[in-house]
Structure formats: C-alpha cells, structure tokens
N, C-alpha and C positions, 0 to 999 in steps of 0.2 A: 060437362065432359070431364073425364079424369085424365090428368097429365102425369106421367111418371118421369121423374128426373133421375138419371144415373150419374152418380158422383164418384169419381175414382181419381185420387191424387197419389196413389201408391205406385212407386217405381217397380218394375220387374226385378226379380232376384236372379242375377246372372253370375255364374262362376265357371271359369275355365278349368276343365278337368285334365286335359292333355293338349299340348305338352306342359310339363311342370318347370319350375325354376331351377333347372339342373343342366348339366352338360350331357350331350348325346354324341355317340360316335357312329350313329346310323342316320340316314336321311329322315327328316321329320316333315311329313306332308299332310298329316291329319290335324284338325282343330276341333276338339270335342269340348262341350260345355253343358252345364245344367241350367235349366230355365224354369222359373215358377212365377206365374201370374194368373189371376182369376180371369183375365181378359187378354189372352195371348195375341201377340202382334207378329212382328217380323224381326229377323236378326241378320246382321252382316258383319264383316270383319275388315280390318285394315292392318297392313304390315308396315305402314310408315306414319303412324300417328294421326290417321284420318285424312291425310293429303289425298290418298286414293282409296276408295272403298270397293269391296266386292259387291256382287249382285245379292240382294237380300233374299232370304228364304223364310219359310214358315218357322216361327219360333220353335226351338227344340230340335231342329234338324242339324246334324253336325256337318262340318265342312271337310271335303277331301280335295286332294291334288293341290294343296296349298304349297307355294314355293318357299322353301327356307334357304338361307345362304350360309356359307362357312363363316364361323365367328358368332357374334352376338345378334340375336333376333328378338324383336319386341312385337308381339301380336296383341291386338285389341278386338274383342267382340262387343258389338253394340246391339242392343235390343230395345224394342218399344212394346207397348201394349196397344190395345185397340183404340185408346184415346190419346195415344202418343206420349205417355209417360216413358221416359227413357232411363236406361242404366247401361253400364259397361263393365267389363272385366279385362284385365291385361296380364300378360305374362312375359317375362324375359328369360330366354334360355340360350345356351351356347351350343353350337353345332361344330363338331370336329370329326370329320370322316376321313381326313387325309393323314397318311403316315408321315412321320418326320422325314425330311429330305436330308440325307447324310452325304456330304461331299468332302473332297480334299483329305481323304483318310490316309494317315501315315503311321507306321509302326517303327519304333526304334528300340533295338536293332531291327532292321528291315526283314520282312518275310519274302520268300522262303528262308527258313532259319535252320541251321544245324546245331544241335544241342547234345551234350554228352550224358544226359540223364540227371543233371543236377538242377536245383531250383534256380530260376532266372527271371529277372524283372523285365517286362516290356512296357514301354511308354506309348500309349495310343492317343493320337490327336486327330481331330476332324472338325468339320463345320456342320452345324445343324440349323435347319430352318425354323426351329422353335424350341422354347424352353418353358418350364422345366421338363426334363426327360429322365428316364431311368435306364441305366446301362447294365446289361448282363452279358458276361462272356461265357461261351460254351466251347469246350474242347472235345472233339470227336476223334475216335481211333479209326483205323482202316476199315472196320466193319460197320461204321456209322453209329456206334454206341457212344453216349456221353461219358467221358471219363473224368471231367472236372467242370464245375460251374462256379463262377465268381460273380457276385452281385445279388440283387440289384444295387447300384450306386446312383444316388440322385444327383443330377447336375442341374443347377438352377440358372446358370449363365455360362457364357463362353469363357469367362475368367477362371472357371474351375477346371478347365482342360489344360494339358492332357490328363488322361486318367491312366492309372497303373494297373497292369495285369501281371500277376505272379504265376509263371509257368511252374507247375509242381515237378517233383522228381518223378521221372517216367522210365519205363522199360523201353528197350529198343523198338523202333517202329516209326510209322508215318502218321502224323496227326494233322487235323484241320481245325483252325480257330475261327469261330464266328462271334460277331458282336450284335446283340439285339438291342435296339433303341425303341423305347415305348414312351409315348406322350401321355399327358394327363387324361386323354380320352380313351386310352387303351389301344390306340393305333400303333402298329409296330413296323419297324424297318429292320431287316436282317442283312448284315453286311459280312461277306466272307473276307476275312483279313489275310488268309494265306495258310501255307503248310509249314509244319515243323517236323524235321527229321531227327529222331533221337537215335544216337549211336552210343551205347553205354559199354561197348566192348573195346578194350585197348588193342593196339597193334601188337605184332609179334616180330621177333628178330632173332636170327641165329648167326653168331660170329663164325666166320670161315677161316680167315688167316690174318696174321700169323697164328700158329697154334699156341696154346697156352704153355708157358714155360720155355718157349723157344729162345735159343741164343744164336745171334746172327753176326756176321762181320761186314754186312752191307748197310750203309747209312739210310738209303732210301727204301722205305717199307710201304707196301700197299695194304692198308687196313681194310679188309673186305667183310661185308655182312650181307645176308639175305633177309630182307624185311617184307612183311605182308600185313594186310588189314582186310577183314571180312565185312567191314561196315562202310563208312563213307569214303574210305581211301586214305592213303598216306599223304600227309601235308609236307613234312620235312623230317630230316634226320641230322643228328649232330654227333661227330666223333670227338671224344675227350681223351687226351693223352697226357699223363702225369709222369714226372720223374721225381727225384728226391728233393727238388727245390719247389715243386708245386705244379701248376698247370703249364704244360709245355706247348700244347697245341689244341685249338678248338676250331673245328671246321664244320659248317652247316651246309646241307644240300637240300634244295627245294625239290619236291617230288610231284607236286601238281595233282594229287588225288588218285594216283595209280594204286591198284590193288597189290601189286608185287613189284619189287625192285631189288636188283643186285647192285649194292653201293660199294664203291672202292675209293678210298682217299689216300693218296701218296704223301707221306710225310718224311722229310729228311731229318734223321736223328743224329745226335752225338752219342758218344760212348756213355753207357749208363744202363740202369734198370728202369723199366717203364711199366706203368699200369694203364690199361686202356679199355674203353667200352663205348657203346653207342646208345643214344636215346632217340626215340621216334614219337612224333605226334601225328594223330590222324586229323581229318578235317573237323571233327567234333571236339577236338582238344584233349582227347584221351592220350595218356603218356605211357610208353613202355621203355624200360631201361634194361639193357642186356646185362649179362654176367661181366665180371671184371677178368681180364687176362693180363699176364705178365710177359714181358719181352726184355731180353738183355742184348745190348749192342756192344760189341768189342771189335774195333777195327785195328788195334795195335798188335803186331806180330810178337811172338815170344822173343825174349832176349836170351841168346845162347853164347857163352864164353868158354873156350877151351882153356882149362887150367894147366894141363900137362899133356903132351910135351909142349914146351914153349918154342918160340921161333928162333932156335939156336942150333949149334952143331954139338952132337954128343959123341965122345970117343970111348966109351965103355959100354958095358952091356947092362946098364941100368934098366930095370923093367919100367916101361912107360905105361902110364894109365891115361 
C-alpha cells in the first residue's frame, strides 16, 4: 500500500491592513488583514495581548464590530493553518474622537468690551482637557462675516497660557469674537468669548454761556454747554478755566452714558480775564474738546472825583467847571 505523508512547517503569512499605526479621529471598529497559506486554517483577534480572544473565523474573513477605546489601542490577529502552524500580526493606533474640553475661560479686559476703533490687546486664559492644541481667533461683524483671523497658535502645555489676541483697528459697529481649539486629532471646540462694540465717533459739544468776549461784574458764573454722543454715550465732561496765572478751575462731571446732556458748572471768579472750554469723553474713550471762549470779570466800580468846584464858599462869579 502507498502512504502519502504531508509535511508543512511553514507559518501562515498574516499582515494587518487596517487600522494602521496612526491616530484616528473617528471610531475604529473594523479589523482587516491579509492571509496567505497553502493550507488555510482559522483566524481570531485579541485586544488585550491574548488574555481574551475573539471567536475564530475562516482564515481571510475580516472582523467587524470590534470595540476600540479612546486613547491607545493594540490589536493582534492570530492565524493558523490546517496543521496548526501559527503566526500573528499586531498594530497599535491612537483613537481621539473627543473635542478638547475648554473651561474657566477669561478675557482681560473682560467682554463685552467697548473700543474706540484703535488696536487693543486682549489676554485670553482658559483650561483645556488636553494638549497640544492649536488656537485660532475669528472676529465676526454684525452680518456674520469674518473680518479678522489670528492663528493658529500651538499651545503645548498650560504653562504657555494665557494667549494674546490683538484686536485690529475697526470701524464703528458690533463684533463677536470666537476661539477655536483643535487637538492633534482634528477635533475642535468653538468657544464664544463675547462681543466688542466699536465706537470710533467722538462726542460733540456746543458752548452756551457766557458768550465769547463777555464782560461781567458778577463773580459767580455758570459755564454752560450742550453735549451729545451718537455712539456709546457720554462718559464724563470737564470744564477748564484759565486766567493769567494758569489753571484757575478744573471741574469734572460724570454723565453715565447718556446720549445728550446740558451741563452747567458754577465757578466763583475774581477780577481778571479768563479763557475757558470743555472736554468730553464717551464710553469708548473718544475725546472732544470745545472751542475756547474769553470772559472778563470786573467787580470794582469806577472812581469819580470832582475837581471843581471844591467844597468851599465862593464870593465872585468865577465860572465853575
């Protein structure tokens, strides 16, 4: 009788095709591999180094519905052939499908903010659940269009915070500032930092009284002005009164953001010539300075002395003046 002996000491060729040794920002649930052997057997996988194994399948059939976890994963595919020669292939990949968690966000100066259209630096601080991250700031106008983008800036650890944002010179209007935080897996978190109101228009003021070039004989004078602001409102006004020796009086009045105000400041003056004017700030820090006016104060009556006739008795017809 003839006896045929089959001799096979060659291990199967097994290579994992997916997932690869990279980072994924989507869920990974498939395990694909290639298998070659002249005498196919079975294949199975493990997610914990062989401590627990899956149910085996016919060699060459890929695995589905495999559970991956956030962070590092190591998967191993084991295969044998019909005479139980074995081989394996492993892969380590990183799964990150969660956006960075951004908390404790603060902006200095705080938002909402009023700006007068000039460049201004803002300091932005926060806590992040992970690093490294990339920070990008986007500034939107009232129609939702992006008017300024700054970044990305890479932050490798919390010690690199806070991060600076430079508000550009802007025209009057209302703006919204967002911060986008992206991790190494491409997951992003968008945080609304707040609104910025830009008021680039200075207040206006018209001096009312005393009239320019006035001469008065009353020491107490009410310096009156009508002030207005079409933007964020009037913050304060200051009266300046100068005489020949310098600054005689400076009086400030808080206005609390009103749009219009009739301001009067009473100042008691001494005799002399004065120059006076008002300055006004709005809530955005815009300054308006009024015209200069002059005022003369003279409280001393004229001195009149009769020269002739004198306080005597006359006995002739001398003509008296």
